[in-house]
C-alpha positions in Angstrom: -79.3 23.2 -24.5 -79.5 26.3 -22.5 -77.8 26.7 -19.1 -80.0 27.8 -16.3 -78.7 29.3 -13.1 -78.9 27.0 -10.0 -79.7 29.9 -7.8 -79.7 33.7 -7.8 -77.9 35.2 -4.8 -79.1 38.6 -3.4 -78.2 40.9 -0.6 -75.5 43.2 -1.9 -76.1 46.9 -2.6 -73.0 47.5 -4.6 -71.0 45.6 -7.3 -69.4 42.3 -6.2 -65.4 42.6 -6.1 -64.7 39.1 -5.1 -66.2 35.7 -4.4 -65.3 32.1 -3.7 -67.2 28.8 -3.6 -66.6 26.2 -0.9 -68.1 23.1 -2.5 -67.3 21.0 0.5 -69.4 23.0 2.8 -72.0 24.1 0.1 -71.2 27.8 0.6 -70.8 30.8 -1.6 -68.9 33.8 -0.1 -68.9 37.2 -1.8 -67.8 40.7 -1.1 -69.0 43.9 -2.6 -67.4 47.3 -3.2 -68.9 49.2 -0.3 -70.3 46.6 1.9 -69.8 43.5 4.0 -69.2 40.0 2.7 -72.0 37.6 2.6 -72.3 33.8 3.0 -74.9 32.1 1.0 -75.9 28.4 0.6 -75.5 27.0 -2.9 -79.3 27.0 -3.1 -79.2 30.8 -2.7 -80.2 31.4 1.0 -78.4 34.2 2.8 -76.9 32.7 5.9 -74.6 35.3 7.4 -72.9 38.6 7.1 -69.2 38.9 7.7 -68.4 42.2 9.3 -64.9 43.5 9.6 -63.4 44.9 12.9 -65.7 47.5 14.5 -62.9 49.9 15.1 -62.0 50.4 11.5 -65.7 50.8 10.2 -67.2 54.1 9.3 -67.5 56.0 6.0 -63.8 57.2 6.0 -62.6 53.7 6.8 -65.0 51.5 4.8 -63.6 48.0 4.5 -63.6 47.1 0.9 -62.9 43.4 0.3 -60.5 42.5 -2.4 -59.8 38.8 -2.2 -61.7 35.9 -0.4 -60.7 32.4 0.1 -62.6 29.6 2.1 -61.2 26.4 3.4 -62.9 23.1 3.7 -62.5 23.2 7.5 -64.7 26.2 7.7 -62.4 29.2 7.8 -62.7 32.3 5.5 -59.9 34.6 4.8 -60.6 38.1 3.5 -58.1 40.6 2.3 -59.3 44.2 2.3 -58.1 47.0 0.1 -56.5 48.9 3.1 -54.1 46.0 3.8 -56.1 44.2 6.4 -56.5 40.4 6.6 -59.3 38.9 8.6 -60.0 35.3 9.3 -63.7 34.4 10.1 -65.4 31.1 11.0 -68.3 30.1 8.7 -70.4 31.0 11.7 -69.6 34.6 11.2 -67.2 35.0 14.1 -64.0 37.1 13.6 -61.1 34.8 14.6 -58.0 37.0 13.8 -56.9 40.1 12.1 -53.5 41.3 10.7 -52.4 44.4 8.8 -49.8 44.5 6.1 -48.1 47.2 4.0 -47.4 44.8 1.1 -49.5 44.8 -2.1 -51.3 41.5 -2.3 -52.8 40.1 -5.5 
């Protein structure tokens, strides 16, 4: 037997650096090296783009997602390479941010 993909997720322009699956909500959330995080359905439909805080965006302060985790309650926590944590709702709304100087793995 050969395994076939359930869906092909598209939308990133650069390599994927982190991803998570929230089976309870039927979502796949992924982040790329130089771009935003994307929320897809498990069927492959692009649902939302998660943009970081506007004040930190720009070529010199590009937000590079490093870690992503989603909860079954509909929250998504993203840790960016520059030490910034962001919490988003699955509707794409930025809920909170926090900066840290600690190295998170």
